TORTIDREN-286520 format. One record per residue (C-alpha): residue number from 1; residue in one letter; x, y, z. Coordinates in nm, 3 decimals, always signed. Each point is the difference from the previous one (the first is absolute). Layout:
PT   pos   code         u         v         w
PT   NUM      a         X         Y         Z
...
END
This chain:
PT   pos   code         u         v         w
PT     1      x    +2.744    -1.558    -1.568
PT     2      x    -0.021    -0.363    -0.106
PT     3      x    -0.309    -0.216    +0.045
PT     4      x    +0.189    -0.211    +0.256
PT     5      x    +0.106    +0.306    +0.197
PT     6      x    -0.354    +0.140    +0.001
PT     7      x    -0.139    -0.330    +0.123
PT     8      x    +0.261    -0.021    +0.275
PT     9      x    -0.064    +0.355    +0.124
PT    10      x    -0.376    -0.055    -0.008
PT    11      x    +0.038    -0.308    +0.218
PT    12      x    +0.225    +0.198    +0.235
PT    13      x    -0.256    +0.278    +0.021
PT    14      x    -0.278    -0.246    +0.075
PT    15      x    +0.213    -0.171    +0.263
PT    16      x    +0.066    +0.333    +0.172
PT    17      x    -0.367    +0.099    -0.017
PT    18      x    -0.115    -0.338    +0.132
PT    19      x    +0.237    +0.018    +0.294
PT    20      x    -0.116    +0.352    +0.076
PT    21      x    -0.367    -0.093    -0.033
PT    22      x    +0.047    -0.289    +0.242
PT    23      x    +0.164    +0.226    +0.256
PT    24      x    -0.265    +0.272    -0.038
PT    25      x    -0.268    -0.262    +0.050
PT    26      x    +0.173    -0.119    +0.314
PT    27      x    +0.030    +0.356    +0.128
PT    28      x    -0.369    +0.053    -0.068
PT    29      x    -0.097    -0.316    +0.189
PT    30      x    +0.208    +0.097    +0.302
PT    31      x    -0.136    +0.352    +0.004
PT    32      x    -0.354    -0.136    -0.032
PT    33      x    +0.048    -0.226    +0.299
PT    34      x    +0.152    +0.277    +0.207
PT    35      x    -0.272    +0.252    -0.087
PT    36      x    -0.311    -0.212    +0.046
PT    37      x    -0.251    -0.065    +0.275
PT    38      x    -0.237    -0.294    +0.019
PT    39      x    +0.098    -0.112    -0.348
PT    40      x    -0.062    +0.339    -0.163
PT    41      x    +0.237    +0.278    -0.106
PT    42      x    +0.002    +0.287    +0.249
PT    43      x    +0.017    +0.342    -0.164
PT    44      x    +0.080    +0.161    +0.335
PT    45      x    +0.308    -0.222    +0.031
PT    46      x    +0.102    +0.076    -0.356
PT    47      x    -0.022    +0.371    +0.073
PT    48      x    +0.280    -0.026    +0.255
PT    49      x    +0.252    -0.072    -0.278
PT    50      x    -0.156    +0.168    -0.301
PT    51      x    +0.330    +0.048    -0.181
PT    52      x    +0.053    -0.377    -0.011
PT    53      x    -0.339    -0.063    -0.157
PT    54      x    +0.031    +0.291    -0.240
PT    55      x    +0.331    -0.146    -0.118
PT    56      x    -0.148    -0.350    -0.015
PT    57      x    -0.263    +0.129    -0.242
PT    58      x    +0.260    +0.189    -0.203
PT    59      x    +0.239    -0.296    -0.016
PT    60      x    -0.283    -0.231    -0.104
PT    61      x    -0.097    +0.242    -0.274
PT    62      x    +0.355    +0.011    -0.133
PT    63      x    +0.028    -0.378    +0.017
PT    64      x    -0.320    -0.068    -0.192
PT    65      x    +0.071    +0.262    -0.265
PT    66      x    +0.343    -0.158    -0.056
PT    67      x    -0.140    -0.354    -0.015
PT    68      x    -0.252    +0.106    -0.262
PT    69      x    +0.263    +0.188    -0.200
PT    70      x    +0.203    -0.319    -0.046
PT    71      x    -0.307    -0.191    -0.118
PT    72      x    -0.091    +0.275    -0.247
PT    73      x    +0.353    +0.036    -0.140
PT    74      x    +0.017    -0.366    -0.101
PT    75      x    -0.357    -0.027    -0.129
PT    76      x    +0.031    -0.029    -0.379
PT    77      x    -0.369    +0.088    -0.045
PT    78      x    +0.072    +0.347    +0.138
PT    79      x    +0.245    +0.082    -0.279
PT    80      x    +0.289    +0.032    +0.241
PT    81      x    +0.367    -0.053    -0.073
PT    82      x    +0.349    +0.099    +0.104
PT    83      x    -0.093    +0.351    +0.118
PT    84      x    -0.275    -0.116    +0.232
PT    85      x    +0.214    -0.284    +0.134
PT    86      x    +0.292    +0.230    +0.075
PT    87      x    -0.234    +0.238    +0.181
PT    88      x    -0.162    -0.280    +0.200
PT    89      x    +0.330    -0.147    +0.118
PT    90      x    +0.135    +0.335    +0.111
PT    91      x    -0.330    +0.092    +0.164
PT    92      x    +0.003    -0.324    +0.198
PT    93      x    +0.355    +0.070    +0.118
PT    94      x    -0.106    +0.344    +0.122
PT    95      x    -0.302    -0.149    +0.175
PT    96      x    +0.210    -0.259    +0.182
PT    97      x    +0.246    +0.270    +0.104
PT    98      x    -0.278    +0.224    +0.132
PT    99      x    -0.173    -0.270    +0.201
PT   100      x    +0.322    -0.145    +0.139
PT   101      x    +0.102    +0.349    +0.112
PT   102      x    -0.323    +0.062    +0.188
PT   103      x    +0.002    -0.337    +0.174
PT   104      x    +0.369    +0.030    +0.091
PT   105      x    -0.056    +0.341    +0.157
PT   106      x    -0.237    -0.135    +0.270
PT   107      x    -0.023    -0.380    -0.013
PT   108      x    -0.130    -0.040    +0.356
PT   109      x    -0.301    +0.218    -0.079
PT   110      x    -0.081    -0.244    -0.280
PT   111      x    +0.042    -0.296    +0.236
PT   112      x    +0.325    -0.100    -0.171
PT   113      x    +0.356    -0.065    +0.109
PT   114      x    +0.300    +0.125    -0.196
PT   115      x    +0.114    -0.359    -0.047
PT   116      x    -0.333    -0.103    -0.150
PT   117      x    -0.017    +0.307    -0.223
PT   118      x    +0.351    -0.031    -0.137
PT   119      x    -0.019    -0.375    -0.054
PT   120      x    -0.318    +0.034    -0.206
PT   121      x    +0.042    +0.327    -0.192
PT   122      x    +0.376    +0.057    -0.010
PT   123      x    +0.114    -0.333    -0.141
PT   124      x    +0.286    -0.004    -0.249
PT   125      x    -0.239    -0.075    -0.286
PT   126      x    -0.235    +0.288    +0.081
PT   127      x    +0.287    +0.240    +0.060
PT   128      x    +0.155    -0.095    -0.335
PT   129      x    -0.330    +0.053    -0.183
PT   130      x    -0.065    +0.338    +0.162
PT   131      x    +0.351    +0.122    -0.078
PT   132      x    -0.007    -0.118    -0.362
PT   133      x    -0.349    +0.132    -0.076
PT   134      x    +0.069    +0.335    +0.169
PT   135      x    +0.304    +0.094    -0.207
PT   136      x    -0.009    +0.343    -0.155
PT   137      x    +0.055    -0.152    -0.343
PT   138      x    -0.343    -0.162    +0.024
PT   139      x    -0.172    +0.336    +0.046
PT   140      x    +0.189    +0.145    -0.294
PT   141      x    -0.092    -0.299    -0.214
PT   142      x    -0.368    +0.041    +0.091
PT   143      x    -0.008    +0.365    -0.106
PT   144      x    +0.195    -0.062    -0.320
PT   145      x    -0.247    -0.276    -0.088
PT   146      x    -0.292    +0.234    +0.068
PT   147      x    +0.145    +0.256    -0.240
PT   148      x    +0.072    -0.265    -0.264
PT   149      x    -0.352    -0.145    +0.017
PT   150      x    -0.178    +0.333    +0.038
PT   151      x    -0.216    -0.117    +0.290
PT   152      x    +0.021    -0.075    +0.373
PT   153      x    -0.113    -0.362    -0.013
PT   154      x    -0.295    -0.200    -0.127
PT   155      x    -0.336    +0.085    +0.152
PT   156      x    -0.096    -0.367    -0.026
PT   157      x    -0.359    +0.068    -0.099
PT   158      x    -0.235    -0.199    -0.219
PT   159      x    -0.053    +0.130    -0.354
PT   160      x    -0.338    +0.148    +0.094
PT   161      x    +0.136    +0.174    +0.308
PT   162      x    +0.301    +0.128    -0.192
PT   163      x    -0.229    +0.150    -0.265
PT   164      x    -0.204    +0.152    +0.281
PT   165      x    +0.316    +0.151    +0.148
PT   166      x    +0.093    +0.150    -0.335
PT   167      x    -0.335    +0.175    -0.032
PT   168      x    +0.025    +0.166    +0.339
PT   169      x    +0.370    +0.074    -0.042
PT   170      x    -0.090    +0.204    -0.308
PT   171      x    -0.284    +0.171    +0.186
PT   172      x    +0.230    +0.088    +0.289
PT   173      x    +0.266    +0.143    -0.228
PT   174      x    -0.232    +0.187    -0.238
PT   175      x    -0.279    +0.117    +0.232
PT   176      x    +0.121    -0.014    +0.361
PT   177      x    +0.365    +0.110    -0.018
PT   178      x    -0.073    +0.333    -0.178
PT   179      x    -0.217    +0.102    +0.299
PT   180      x    +0.202    -0.159    +0.281
PT   181      x    +0.239    +0.280    +0.089
PT   182      x    -0.264    +0.274    -0.016
PT   183      x    -0.235    -0.193    +0.229
PT   184      x    +0.282    -0.060    +0.249
PT   185      x    +0.154    +0.347    +0.005
PT   186      x    -0.332    +0.186    +0.017
PT   187      x    -0.182    -0.250    +0.222
PT   188      x    -0.260    -0.007    -0.274
PT   189      x    -0.293    -0.233    -0.064
PT   190      x    +0.022    -0.302    -0.225
PT   191      x    -0.075    +0.116    -0.356
PT   192      x    -0.332    -0.121    -0.135
PT   193      x    +0.186    -0.132    -0.304
PT   194      x    +0.162    -0.267    +0.217
PT   195      x    -0.322    -0.097    +0.180
PT   196      x    -0.201    -0.016    -0.322
PT   197      x    +0.272    -0.198    -0.174
PT   198      x    +0.002    -0.263    +0.273
PT   199      x    -0.380    -0.013    -0.004
PT   200      x    +0.004    -0.065    -0.373
PT   201      x    +0.256    -0.279    +0.046
PT   202      x    -0.212    -0.174    +0.263
PT   203      x    +0.269    +0.054    +0.259
PT   204      x    -0.238    +0.040    +0.293
PT   205      x    -0.142    -0.347    -0.061
PT   206      x    +0.329    -0.190    +0.023
PT   207      x    -0.100    -0.183    +0.318
PT   208      x    -0.369    -0.030    -0.083
PT   209      x    -0.132    -0.317    -0.169
PT   210      x    -0.140    +0.026    -0.351
PT   211      x    -0.349    -0.085    +0.124
PT   212      x    -0.001    +0.332    +0.187
PT   213      x    +0.140    +0.203    -0.289
PT   214      x    +0.368    -0.038    +0.080
PT   215      x    +0.279    -0.164    -0.198
PT   216      x    +0.102    -0.271    +0.249
PT   217      x    -0.101    -0.354    -0.100
PT   218      x    -0.307    -0.126    +0.184
PT   219      x    +0.157    -0.330    +0.096
PT   220      x    +0.320    +0.126    +0.164
PT   221      x    +0.169    +0.317    +0.129
PT   222      x    +0.277    +0.154    -0.211
PT   223      x    +0.218    +0.203    +0.232
PT   224      x    +0.291    +0.006    -0.247
PT   225      x    -0.194    +0.228    -0.235
PT   226      x    -0.061    +0.241    +0.284
PT   227      x    +0.369    -0.002    +0.094
PT   228      x    +0.118    +0.051    -0.358
PT   229      x    -0.225    +0.301    -0.048
PT   230      x    +0.083    +0.145    +0.342
PT   231      x    +0.373    -0.027    -0.056
PT   232      x    -0.004    +0.167    -0.341
PT   233      x    -0.228    +0.283    +0.114
PT   234      x    +0.216    +0.055    +0.309
PT   235      x    +0.308    +0.012    -0.219
PT   236      x    -0.166    +0.297    -0.167
PT   237      x    -0.121    +0.165    +0.320
PT   238      x    -0.098    -0.142    +0.337
PT   239      x    -0.237    +0.282    +0.094
PT   240      x    -0.145    +0.082    -0.339
PT   241      x    -0.067    -0.355    -0.120
PT   242      x    +0.158    -0.288    +0.193
PT   243      x    -0.245    +0.010    +0.288
PT   244      x    -0.319    +0.065    -0.192
PT   245      x    -0.099    -0.366    -0.014
PT   246      x    +0.086    -0.076    +0.362
PT   247      x    -0.323    +0.133    +0.148
PT   248      x    -0.241    -0.178    -0.239
PT   249      x    +0.210    -0.313    +0.048
PT   250      x    -0.036    +0.015    +0.381
PT   251      x    -0.370    +0.080    -0.018
PT   252      x    -0.078    -0.267    -0.259
PT   253      x    +0.179    -0.271    +0.198
PT   254      x    -0.192    +0.097    +0.314
PT   255      x    -0.324    -0.016    -0.200
PT   256      x    +0.090    -0.335    -0.152
PT   257      x    +0.089    -0.134    +0.345
PT   258      x    -0.297    +0.124    +0.197
PT   259      x    -0.255    +0.172    -0.219
PT   260      x    -0.349    -0.132    -0.062
PT   261      x    -0.087    -0.098    -0.357
PT   262      x    -0.207    +0.316    -0.030
PT   263      x    +0.295    +0.212    +0.112
PT   264      x    +0.241    -0.172    -0.237
PT   265      x    -0.238    +0.042    -0.293
PT   266      x    -0.056    +0.365    +0.082
PT   267      x    +0.346    +0.130    +0.088
PT   268      x    +0.255    -0.216    -0.181
PT   269      x    -0.111    +0.099    -0.354
PT   270      x    +0.008    +0.367    +0.103
PT   271      x    +0.352    -0.039    +0.139
PT   272      x    +0.115    -0.195    -0.306
PT   273      x    -0.119    +0.270    -0.239
PT   274      x    +0.149    +0.280    +0.206
PT   275      x    -0.341    +0.162    +0.043
PT   276      x    +0.053    -0.040    +0.373
PT   277      x    +0.346    +0.102    +0.120
PT   278      x    +0.094    -0.157    +0.330
PT   279      x    +0.136    +0.147    +0.321
PT   280      x    +0.109    -0.212    +0.298
PT   281      x    -0.047    +0.128    +0.353
PT   282      x    +0.157    -0.212    +0.271
PT   283      x    +0.271    +0.197    +0.182
PT   284      x    -0.089    +0.248    +0.277
PT   285      x    +0.206    +0.274    +0.167
PT   286      x    +0.059    -0.217    +0.308
PT   287      x    -0.007    -0.338    -0.172
PT   288      x    +0.222    -0.078    -0.296
PT   289      x    +0.095    -0.362    -0.057
PT   290      x    -0.187    -0.091    +0.321
PT   291      x    -0.321    -0.053    -0.197
PT   292      x    -0.175    -0.167    +0.293
PT   293      x    +0.007    +0.335    +0.181
PT   294      x    -0.227    +0.172    -0.252
PT   295      x    -0.230    +0.244    +0.179
PT   296      x    -0.205    +0.163    -0.280
PT   297      x    -0.355    -0.103    +0.078
PT   298      x    -0.292    -0.103    -0.216
PT   299      x    -0.321    +0.019    +0.204
PT   300      x    -0.301    -0.181    -0.137
PT   301      x    -0.298    +0.221    -0.073
PT   302      x    -0.316    -0.047    -0.202
PT   303      x    +0.096    -0.116    -0.347
PT   304      x    +0.374    -0.015    +0.059
PT   305      x    +0.290    +0.139    +0.201
PT   306      x    +0.145    +0.340    +0.086
PT   307      x    +0.377    +0.031    +0.012
PT   308      x    +0.189    +0.226    +0.240
PT   309      x    +0.371    +0.047    +0.048
PT   310      x    +0.323    +0.071    -0.188
PT   311      x    +0.198    -0.209    -0.245
PT   312      x    +0.346    +0.096    -0.122
PT   313      x    +0.240    -0.088    -0.281
PT   314      x    -0.294    -0.061    -0.229
PT   315      x    +0.168    +0.000    -0.339
PT   316      x    -0.205    +0.134    -0.294
PT   317      x    -0.290    +0.080    +0.234
PT   318      x    -0.076    +0.327    -0.178
PT   319      x    -0.048    -0.140    -0.349
PT   320      x    -0.147    -0.331    +0.118
PT   321      x    -0.379    -0.032    -0.005
PT   322      x    -0.028    -0.337    +0.175
PT   323      x    +0.164    -0.048    +0.338
PT   324      x    +0.077    -0.320    +0.189
PT   325      x    -0.019    +0.096    +0.367
PT   326      x    +0.109    -0.233    +0.279
PT   327      x    -0.199    +0.107    +0.305
PT   328      x    -0.124    -0.121    +0.335
PT   329      x    -0.361    -0.115    -0.022
PT   330      x    -0.003    -0.187    +0.331
PT   331      x    +0.015    +0.206    +0.317
PT   332      x    +0.150    -0.271    +0.223
PT   333      x    +0.372    +0.095    +0.028
PT   334      x    +0.098    -0.352    +0.102
PT   335      x    -0.079    -0.119    -0.354
PT   336      x    +0.303    +0.193    -0.132
PT   337      x    +0.052    -0.097    -0.367
PT   338      x    -0.314    -0.214    +0.008
PT   339      x    -0.205    +0.316    +0.045
PT   340      x    +0.106    +0.147    -0.335
PT   341      x    -0.200    +0.006    -0.321
PT   342      x    +0.046    +0.149    -0.345
PT   343      x    -0.237    +0.255    -0.149
PT   344      x    +0.007    +0.118    -0.360
PT   345      x    -0.077    +0.372    -0.009
PT   346      x    -0.064    +0.212    -0.306
PT   347      x    +0.095    +0.364    -0.044
PT   348      x    +0.056    +0.239    -0.291
PT   349      x    +0.342    +0.016    -0.166
PT   350      x    +0.206    +0.311    +0.080
PT   351      x    +0.311    +0.154    -0.148
PT   352      x    +0.239    +0.200    +0.213
PT   353      x    +0.168    -0.043    +0.336
PT   354      x    -0.315    +0.047    +0.210
PT   355      x    -0.361    -0.111    -0.025
PT   356      x    -0.322    +0.026    +0.194
PT   357      x    -0.338    -0.160    -0.063
PT   358      x    -0.328    +0.023    +0.189
PT   359      x    -0.273    -0.258    -0.047
PT   360      x    -0.365    +0.093    -0.027
PT   361      x    -0.055    -0.147    +0.344
PT   362      x    +0.272    +0.216    +0.151
PT   363      x    +0.289    -0.246    +0.020
PT   364      x    +0.337    +0.136    -0.108
PT   365      x    +0.336    -0.120    -0.124
PT   366      x    +0.303    +0.229    -0.022
PT   367      x    +0.356    -0.067    -0.112
PT   368      x    +0.330    +0.180    -0.029
PT   369      x    +0.312    -0.130    -0.174
PT   370      x    +0.307    -0.064    +0.214
PT   371      x    +0.319    +0.155    -0.137
PT   372      x    +0.263    -0.263    -0.080
PT   373      x    +0.359    +0.002    -0.131
PT   374      x    -0.086    -0.250    -0.274
PT   375      x    -0.275    -0.228    -0.129
PT   376      x    -0.179    +0.300    -0.144
PT   377      x    -0.292    -0.003    -0.242
PT   378      x    -0.253    -0.216    +0.180
PT   379      x    +0.030    +0.194    +0.328
PT   380      x    -0.070    -0.150    +0.340
PT   381      x    -0.273    +0.164    +0.203
PT   382      x    -0.114    +0.029    +0.356
PT   383      x    -0.375    -0.049    -0.014
PT   384      x    -0.261    +0.075    +0.264
PT   385      x    -0.353    -0.135    +0.018
PT   386      x    -0.293    +0.148    +0.188
PT   387      x    -0.320    -0.205    -0.006
PT   388      x    +0.084    -0.107    -0.355
PT   389      x    -0.280    -0.232    -0.110
PT   390      x    +0.065    -0.328    -0.181
PT   391      x    -0.296    -0.223    -0.098
PT   392      x    -0.019    -0.342    +0.163
PT   393      x    +0.034    -0.172    -0.338
PT   394      x    +0.358    +0.132    -0.010
PT   395      x    +0.110    -0.201    +0.303
PT   396      x    +0.251    -0.240    -0.154
PT   397      x    -0.134    -0.352    +0.030
PT   398      x    -0.337    +0.118    +0.127
PT   399      x    -0.102    -0.098    +0.352
PT   400      x    +0.231    -0.301    -0.021
PT   401      x    +0.290    +0.238    -0.059
PT   402      x    -0.039    +0.191    +0.326
PT   403      x    +0.313    -0.040    +0.208
PT   404      x    +0.193    -0.156    -0.288
PT   405      x    +0.139    +0.316    -0.157
PT   406      x    +0.349    -0.067    +0.134
PT   407      x    +0.016    -0.334    -0.181
PT   408      x    -0.139    +0.140    -0.325
PT   409      x    +0.255    +0.281    +0.022
PT   410      x    +0.286    -0.245    +0.048
PT   411      x    -0.088    -0.164    -0.331
PT   412      x    +0.035    +0.335    -0.171
PT   413      x    +0.319    +0.083    +0.188
PT   414      x    +0.179    -0.313    -0.124
PT   415      x    -0.052    +0.117    -0.355
PT   416      x    +0.093    +0.354    +0.095
PT   417      x    +0.326    -0.114    +0.156
PT   418      x    +0.117    -0.207    -0.294
PT   419      x    -0.101    +0.289    -0.223
PT   420      x    +0.221    +0.225    +0.212
PT   421      x    +0.289    -0.233    -0.079
PT   422      x    -0.079    +0.041    -0.370
PT   423      x    -0.011    +0.378    +0.044
PT   424      x    +0.341    -0.015    +0.167
PT   425      x    +0.129    -0.213    -0.287
PT   426      x    -0.117    +0.261    -0.249
PT   427      x    +0.164    +0.290    +0.181
PT   428      x    +0.322    -0.201    +0.045
PT   429      x    +0.001    -0.090    -0.370
PT   430      x    -0.036    +0.367    -0.094
PT   431      x    +0.284    +0.094    +0.236
PT   432      x    +0.222    -0.279    -0.134
PT   433      x    -0.055    +0.107    -0.360
PT   434      x    +0.070    +0.363    +0.089
PT   435      x    +0.319    -0.091    +0.187
PT   436      x    +0.143    -0.204    -0.288
PT   437      x    -0.090    +0.266    -0.256
PT   438      x    +0.151    +0.284    +0.201
PT   439      x    +0.316    -0.194    +0.087
PT   440      x    +0.069    -0.052    -0.369
PT   441      x    -0.053    +0.368    -0.081
PT   442      x    +0.172    +0.170    +0.294
PT   443      x    +0.380    +0.035    -0.013
PT   444      x    +0.223    +0.046    +0.304
PT   445      x    +0.378    +0.020    -0.025
PT   446      x    -0.020    -0.034    -0.379
PT   447      x    -0.205    -0.320    -0.018
PT   448      x    -0.363    -0.108    +0.051
PT   449      x    -0.077    -0.085    +0.361
PT   450      x    -0.135    -0.330    -0.134
PT   451      x    +0.361    -0.108    -0.061
PT   452      x    +0.086    +0.016    +0.370
PT   453      x    -0.042    -0.333    +0.172
PT   454      x    -0.181    +0.147    +0.300
PT   455      x    -0.273    +0.123    -0.235
PT   456      x    -0.019    -0.341    -0.164
PT   457      x    -0.025    -0.163    +0.342
PT   458      x    -0.295    +0.221    +0.093
PT   459      x    -0.185    -0.050    -0.328
PT   460      x    +0.053    -0.377    +0.010
PT   461      x    -0.129    -0.019    +0.356
PT   462      x    -0.300    +0.215    -0.088
PT   463      x    -0.079    -0.224    -0.299
PT   464      x    +0.025    -0.315    +0.212
PT   465      x    -0.232    +0.142    +0.264
PT   466      x    -0.262    +0.115    -0.249
PT   467      x    -0.007    -0.331    -0.183
PT   468      x    +0.001    -0.211    +0.318
PT   469      x    -0.281    +0.206    +0.152
PT   470      x    -0.207    -0.006    -0.318
PT   471      x    +0.025    -0.377    -0.032
PT   472      x    -0.096    -0.064    +0.361
PT   473      x    -0.292    +0.241    -0.034
PT   474      x    -0.121    -0.196    -0.301
PT   475      x    +0.044    -0.327    +0.187
PT   476      x    -0.212    +0.125    +0.290
PT   477      x    -0.265    +0.101    -0.254
PT   478      x    -0.032    -0.366    -0.100
PT   479      x    -0.056    -0.088    +0.366
PT   480      x    -0.276    +0.260    +0.027
PT   481      x    -0.155    -0.139    -0.319
PT   482      x    -0.038    -0.326    +0.195
PT   483      x    -0.141    +0.190    +0.300
PT   484      x    +0.321    -0.046    +0.195
PT   485      x    +0.295    +0.224    +0.083
PT   486      x    -0.154    +0.260    +0.232
PT   487      x    +0.314    +0.017    +0.212
PT   488      x    +0.227    -0.014    -0.306
PT   489      x    -0.182    +0.302    -0.145
PT   490      x    +0.091    +0.192    +0.313
PT   491      x    +0.354    -0.136    -0.009
PT   492      x    +0.067    +0.115    -0.356
PT   493      x    -0.157    +0.337    +0.077
PT   494      x    +0.239    +0.032    +0.293
PT   495      x    +0.301    -0.095    -0.209
PT   496      x    -0.077    +0.200    -0.315
PT   497      x    -0.094    +0.311    +0.196
PT   498      x    +0.316    +0.009    +0.206
PT   499      x    +0.240    -0.092    -0.280
PT   500      x    -0.155    +0.258    -0.235
PT   501      x    +0.144    +0.273    +0.220
PT   502      x    +0.353    -0.132    -0.055
PT   503      x    -0.044    -0.038    -0.376
PT   504      x    -0.142    +0.348    -0.051
PT   505      x    +0.257    +0.149    +0.238
PT   506      x    +0.286    -0.147    -0.201
PT   507      x    -0.157    +0.111    -0.327
PT   508      x    -0.019    +0.350    +0.144
PT   509      x    +0.360    -0.022    +0.120
PT   510      x    +0.124    -0.099    -0.344
PT   511      x    -0.155    +0.323    -0.128
PT   512      x    +0.212    +0.197    +0.249
PT   513      x    -0.117    +0.358    +0.048
PT   514      x    -0.257    -0.034    -0.277
PT   515      x    -0.162    -0.281    +0.195
PT   516      x    -0.096    +0.254    +0.264
PT   517      x    -0.149    +0.233    -0.260
PT   518      x    -0.355    -0.021    -0.127
PT   519      x    +0.136    +0.026    -0.352
PT   520      x    +0.041    -0.378    -0.003
PT   521      x    -0.285    -0.236    +0.094
PT   522      x    +0.231    -0.215    +0.215
PT   523      x    -0.068    +0.233    +0.293
PT   524      x    -0.370    -0.081    -0.038
PT   525      x    +0.072    -0.372    +0.002
PT   526      x    +0.185    +0.040    +0.329
PT   527      x    -0.275    +0.187    +0.186
PT   528      x    -0.269    -0.222    -0.150
PT   529      x    +0.180    -0.314    +0.114
PT   530      x    -0.002    +0.121    +0.357
PT   531      x    -0.375    -0.045    +0.029
PT   532      x    +0.000    -0.374    -0.071
PT   533      x    +0.113    -0.096    +0.350
PT   534      x    -0.273    +0.215    +0.151
PT   535      x    -0.325    -0.052    -0.190
PT   536      x    -0.194    -0.326    -0.040
PT   537      x    +0.137    -0.097    +0.341
PT   538      x    +0.302    +0.150    +0.174
PT   539      x    +0.324    -0.195    -0.036
PT   540      x    +0.039    -0.072    +0.371
PT   541      x    -0.357    -0.122    +0.046
PT   542      x    +0.021    -0.219    -0.309
PT   543      x    +0.326    -0.154    +0.122
PT   544      x    -0.103    -0.052    +0.363
PT   545      x    -0.372    -0.059    -0.001
PT   546      x    -0.043    -0.181    -0.331
PT   547      x    +0.317    -0.165    -0.131
PT   548      x    +0.186    -0.085    +0.321
PT   549      x    -0.312    -0.108    +0.187
PT   550      x    -0.113    -0.216    -0.290
PT   551      x    +0.343    -0.163    -0.016
PT   552      x    -0.015    -0.080    +0.371
PT   553      x    -0.356    -0.127    -0.028
PT   554      x    +0.108    -0.238    -0.278
PT   555      x    +0.301    -0.114    +0.202
PT   556      x    -0.215    -0.094    +0.299
PT   557      x    -0.221    -0.233    -0.203
PT   558      x    +0.278    -0.146    -0.218
END
C-alpha cells in the first residue's frame, strides 16, 4: 500500500464517518424532540420504543470507537504503522455497513426517510470506500501482517505504562495462569499466592493518591495504569485475578469523592496496602441496576446505625473485611435516590462458600455464594443483615453525606465500568491469542485451519475489535483523568461487554470440538465473557437509561 493510497483511503474513511456522525446527530435531535416534555427528555416516552434507543446507544458506541480507531492508527506517537492502519480502515467499513443496515431496516422509527438516508450514507463515494475496504484480501493481509510482526498491533502506551504492562504481563503468565484452570473447574477460591503477590506490588493502591499510601500521583488521576493492570490480569484469569482490583477501585473513588478527611486518612491507606480487602454491596434481589430502588435500611441508633435487609451479587464478600453498603437511611419513600447513604462496615475475612458472623451486640451478617457458570474464584454472595451495627463515624461523608450515597456510588461506578471494559479487553486478548495459536497447530483436510480464508477472516476481525476497543477504552480513561467522560465510560463498557461475547465465541468455534471441552481454556473465556453485559450495570439499562438518555439530553440543549 503506497503512502498516497493510504492517505486517500484515510480521507475516504473520515468522509464516511463524518457523514454518518452528522446523520446520527440529526437522528438523535429528532428523537429528543419527539420524546420530550416541557423541554426535558421523557423516559416514559422513550420506553415506548426501547429498541430504537437501545440501537441508538449501540450505533453511537460503534461510531465513536471507529472514529477513535482512525485517530490512533495515524498517530505516530503511538508507534502505529501499516498494520494498525489496515485494521482501522477495514473496521470503519464494517462500522458504516452495520449502522447503515440498522437505519435502513426501520428509517421511519429513526425519524428518517429512505431518500434522506440513501442520499447521505449510500453515496457513490461511501459505497466505493466500503466495498474496497471490506474486500477479503484486506482481512488476509491483516492476519499475515500480524504473523509477520508477531503482535496484534501497538498498544500505544507511554514508556512508563508499557513497562508497567510488562511487569503485570509476567505476573499474569507466571503466577495467575498456572492456577486459572483449577480455580475455574473446581469453583475454588483465589490462591493466596495471587492476593499476596498483588499486595506486594501495590496493586490495590492503583487508584489511590500517593499521599494516602497508593501509587497514583497526588496531582492527577492515572486511569491508564489501572486499565493496563486490569487487562493483563484478566488475560490471565478474570475470576482469579482480573477483578481483584475492581472493588478497592470503586470504594476508593467513592471515598475520594465523598469521604471526610478523617475517613480518607483512615481507610485509603488500609485499602492501598491490601490490609483491608473491599466488598461492594449495592444490588438487591428486587433491585439490580435500578439503584434508586434500594430497600436495605440503616436505622440510626445510639452511636451509629443498624442495617437490615438482603444484598445480592456481592462479589468477594466472603474474603472482604471492609464493605461498602448502599442503604436507605431516610425513611421518606418520596426521596427515592436522595434517601440513600453509604456505610462502611467491617467484618472478619472468611474462606469458603458460606460465612456467618455475630457481633457482640447481637447483630449478624450471613452470606452464601451463588453458583455461576463462569467468573469463578472471587464468588458472588447473597448477604443478609440483621441489626448489623455500624458506627456513625463510618457514614461516608459524615452528616453531610446523608442522602448523597447514590452520587458517591456513581463516582465509583464510572471507574468500575471502564475497568469492566479493560477486563473484557483482557479476556478477548487471551481468546484471540488462543485462536491464532490453535489455528496454526490444528490441521483439517491436510492443512492448518489457519490457511483457510474463513479462519483468517475471523482472526482479522477479532484482532480489529480488540485493538479498537482497547484504544477507545484508553481514550475514555484520559477523559476520566480530567473528571469528564461519565457517559463515555458507560458507553465503552456497553460496547466492550457485548462485543467480547462475539470474540470469545469465534475463538471457541475455531477450536471446534475442543473449544467445548474444558481441556482448553477458550471455553473459560467464553463463559467468563458472558458476565460482562450483566454486572456493573446490565446492558439494557446502560444503553437506555444512561447512554441514550444522555445523548438525548445533550441534543436538547445543543
